[in-house]
C-alpha positions as CSV (number, residue, x, y, z in Angstrom):
1,M,-31.1,20.2,155.8
2,A,-30.6,23.2,153.6
3,R,-26.9,22.4,152.8
4,R,-28.0,19.3,150.8
5,E,-30.9,21.1,149.1
6,S,-31.1,21.2,145.3
7,I,-31.9,24.7,143.9
8,E,-35.5,23.6,143.2
9,Q,-35.9,22.5,146.8
10,R,-34.5,25.8,148.0
11,K,-36.9,27.7,145.7
12,K,-39.8,25.8,147.2
13,R,-38.6,26.6,150.7
14,V,-38.3,30.3,149.8
15,R,-41.9,30.3,148.6
16,R,-43.0,28.8,151.9
17,L,-41.0,31.4,153.8
18,L,-42.5,34.2,151.8
19,R,-46.0,33.0,152.5
20,R,-45.3,33.1,156.2
21,L,-43.6,36.5,156.0
22,R,-46.5,37.9,154.1
23,R,-48.9,36.8,156.8
24,L,-46.6,38.1,159.5
25,Y,-45.6,41.4,157.9
26,P,-48.3,42.3,155.2
27,E,-47.3,45.9,155.3
28,A,-43.5,45.5,155.3
29,D,-41.9,48.5,153.6
30,C,-38.9,50.8,153.8
31,A,-38.5,52.4,157.2
32,L,-36.8,55.5,155.9
33,T,-39.2,58.5,155.9
34,H,-39.4,60.0,152.4
35,R,-41.8,61.8,150.1
36,S,-39.9,61.6,146.8
37,A,-37.2,59.6,145.0
38,W,-34.7,62.3,145.9
39,Q,-35.5,62.2,149.6
40,L,-35.3,58.4,149.6
41,L,-32.0,58.5,147.8
42,V,-30.4,60.9,150.3
43,A,-31.9,59.0,153.3
44,T,-30.5,55.7,152.0
45,I,-27.0,57.2,151.5
46,L,-27.2,58.6,155.1
47,S,-28.3,55.3,156.5
48,A,-25.0,53.6,155.9
49,Q,-23.4,52.7,159.2
50,S,-26.3,54.4,161.0
51,T,-29.9,53.6,162.1
52,D,-33.1,54.4,160.3
53,E,-34.3,56.2,163.5
54,T,-31.3,58.5,163.4
55,V,-31.7,59.2,159.7
56,N,-35.4,59.9,160.2
57,R,-34.5,62.6,162.8
58,V,-32.0,64.2,160.6
59,T,-33.7,64.3,157.1
60,P,-36.6,66.5,158.0
61,I,-34.2,69.2,159.1
62,L,-32.0,68.7,156.0
63,F,-34.9,68.8,153.5
64,A,-36.5,71.8,155.2
65,R,-33.3,73.7,154.7
66,Y,-32.5,72.2,151.2
67,P,-35.7,70.8,149.7
68,K,-34.5,70.2,146.1
69,P,-31.4,68.7,144.6
70,A,-30.4,72.1,143.3
71,D,-30.7,73.6,146.8
72,L,-28.4,70.9,148.2
73,A,-26.0,71.2,145.3
74,A,-25.4,74.8,146.2
75,A,-25.5,74.3,150.0
76,D,-22.9,75.4,152.6
77,V,-20.7,72.3,153.3
78,D,-20.3,73.1,157.0
79,D,-24.0,73.5,157.4
80,V,-24.8,70.2,155.8
81,Q,-22.1,68.5,157.9
82,E,-23.6,69.9,161.0
83,I,-27.1,68.8,160.1
84,I,-26.2,65.2,159.3
85,H,-23.4,64.8,161.9
86,A,-25.4,62.3,164.0
87,T,-25.5,59.8,161.2
88,G,-21.8,59.2,161.3
89,F,-19.1,59.5,158.6
90,F,-20.6,62.9,158.1
91,R,-17.8,64.4,156.0
92,Q,-17.9,61.6,153.4
93,K,-21.7,61.5,153.4
94,T,-21.8,65.3,152.8
95,R,-19.5,64.8,149.8
96,S,-21.7,62.0,148.6
97,I,-25.1,63.7,148.9
98,M,-23.9,67.0,147.6
99,G,-22.1,65.3,144.7
100,A,-25.2,63.3,144.0
101,A,-27.3,66.5,144.0
102,R,-25.0,68.2,141.5
103,M,-25.1,65.2,139.2
104,V,-28.9,64.8,139.4
105,V,-29.1,68.5,138.5
106,D,-26.5,68.6,135.8
107,D,-27.0,65.2,134.1
108,Y,-30.6,64.2,134.9
109,R,-32.5,67.6,134.8
110,G,-33.1,67.5,138.5
111,K,-34.8,64.1,138.5
112,V,-33.5,61.0,140.2
113,P,-32.8,58.4,137.4
114,D,-34.8,55.2,137.4
115,E,-32.2,52.9,135.9
116,M,-29.6,50.9,137.8
117,A,-26.7,51.9,135.5
118,D,-27.5,55.6,136.0
119,L,-28.0,55.4,139.7
120,L,-24.7,53.6,140.2
121,K,-22.9,56.7,138.6
122,L,-24.1,58.9,141.5
123,P,-21.6,59.5,144.3
124,G,-22.3,57.4,147.4
125,V,-24.5,54.9,145.5
126,A,-23.8,51.2,145.3
127,R,-26.2,48.4,144.5
128,K,-27.9,48.4,147.9
129,T,-28.9,52.1,147.7
130,A,-29.9,51.7,144.0
131,N,-32.1,48.7,144.8
132,V,-33.8,50.6,147.7
133,V,-34.7,53.5,145.3
134,L,-35.7,51.3,142.4
135,G,-37.7,48.9,144.4
136,T,-39.3,51.2,146.9
137,W,-40.0,54.3,144.9
138,F,-40.1,53.2,141.3
139,Q,-41.5,49.8,142.0
140,K,-38.9,48.2,139.8
141,N,-37.5,44.8,140.9
142,E,-33.9,45.1,139.6
143,G,-32.3,43.4,142.5
144,I,-32.5,42.6,146.2
145,V,-31.4,45.0,149.0
146,V,-28.8,43.3,151.1
147,D,-28.1,45.1,154.4
148,T,-26.8,43.5,157.6
149,H,-30.2,42.0,158.5
150,V,-30.8,40.5,155.1
151,G,-27.3,39.1,155.0
152,R,-27.6,37.6,158.5
153,L,-31.0,36.0,157.9
154,A,-30.0,34.7,154.4
155,D,-27.0,32.9,156.1
156,R,-29.0,31.6,159.1
157,L,-31.8,30.3,156.8
158,R,-29.2,28.8,154.5
159,L,-30.5,30.5,151.5
160,V,-27.0,31.3,150.2
161,W,-24.2,29.1,149.1
162,N,-21.4,31.5,150.0
163,H,-20.6,30.3,153.6
164,K,-16.9,31.2,153.3
165,N,-17.7,34.9,153.2
166,P,-21.2,35.4,154.5
167,K,-20.8,39.2,154.4
168,D,-20.3,39.4,150.6
169,A,-23.4,41.4,149.8
170,V,-23.1,41.0,146.0
171,K,-22.8,37.2,146.3
172,I,-25.7,37.1,148.8
173,E,-27.9,39.1,146.4
174,T,-27.0,36.9,143.5
175,D,-27.8,33.7,145.4
176,L,-31.2,35.2,146.6
177,M,-32.1,36.3,143.1
178,R,-31.5,32.7,141.8
179,I,-34.1,31.2,144.2
180,T,-36.7,34.0,144.5
181,A,-39.3,35.1,141.9
182,R,-38.5,38.5,140.6
183,K,-41.9,39.9,141.7
184,D,-40.9,39.1,145.3
185,W,-37.4,40.7,145.4
186,T,-38.4,44.0,146.9
187,Y,-40.8,42.5,149.4
188,L,-38.3,39.9,150.5
189,S,-35.8,42.6,151.4
190,H,-38.3,44.6,153.5
191,A,-39.7,41.5,155.2
192,L,-36.3,40.0,156.2
193,I,-35.2,43.4,157.5
194,W,-38.4,43.7,159.6
195,H,-37.9,40.1,160.9
196,G,-34.3,40.7,161.6
197,R,-35.1,43.7,163.8
198,R,-38.0,42.1,165.6
199,V,-37.3,38.4,166.0
200,C,-34.0,37.2,164.5
201,M,-31.7,39.7,166.1
202,A,-28.0,39.6,165.7
203,R,-27.0,38.7,169.3
204,K,-29.9,36.8,170.5
205,P,-32.4,35.5,168.0
206,D,-35.8,34.6,169.4
207,C,-36.1,31.2,167.9
208,A,-38.7,30.0,170.3
209,H,-41.2,32.6,169.0
210,C,-40.1,32.6,165.4
211,T,-42.7,31.5,162.8
212,L,-39.9,30.5,160.4
213,A,-38.1,28.3,162.9
214,D,-39.1,24.9,161.5
215,E,-37.7,26.0,158.1
216,C,-34.5,27.3,159.6
217,P,-31.4,25.1,159.9
218,S,-29.9,27.5,162.5
219,A,-32.9,27.6,164.8
220,D,-32.1,26.9,168.5
221,L,-35.2,25.1,169.6
């Protein structure tokens, strides 16, 4: 079905999928606990190869000890590593968040920048992290967050053309942006992540109870 779709047909299918997702997850949002752009930036960097639950256990301790970018920039490396150890890759993540803290302080007067180009200059920040911060905190639809859930569902729903390398996040993002209205980019990311965690799981998708099944070429019904 979807492999023979024109781009216009695929755009229409995305609009139908979005209507269902909005009914199913009207409150879909970022699952990372945060109270500022800085906290969201750090939490998103820490979430790489980790779970939101683990990050949400770690960040309250980290931000209680080092509440502002300037505090983290001057922190003890060993102490930071110990705090974030559970998120995995803790040495690299410590370098990233402390480096980002120093750059935010030195180059952006202690404020997280709200432009894609500036965010991408920060250590540990690629398009996924930048899109999370821009879309969730600054309410700016500059792109679509592509994590493992979004990539998996985009492939199963045949919303992307890149079947030779379904894990190419940049290509997935580009394809999704072509067929989705800009105003829906941030919501689509959150909704697909929620659906991927609750229904369309990696190992055993619950197609029998999926409200998107009749629009999904991969549904096992």
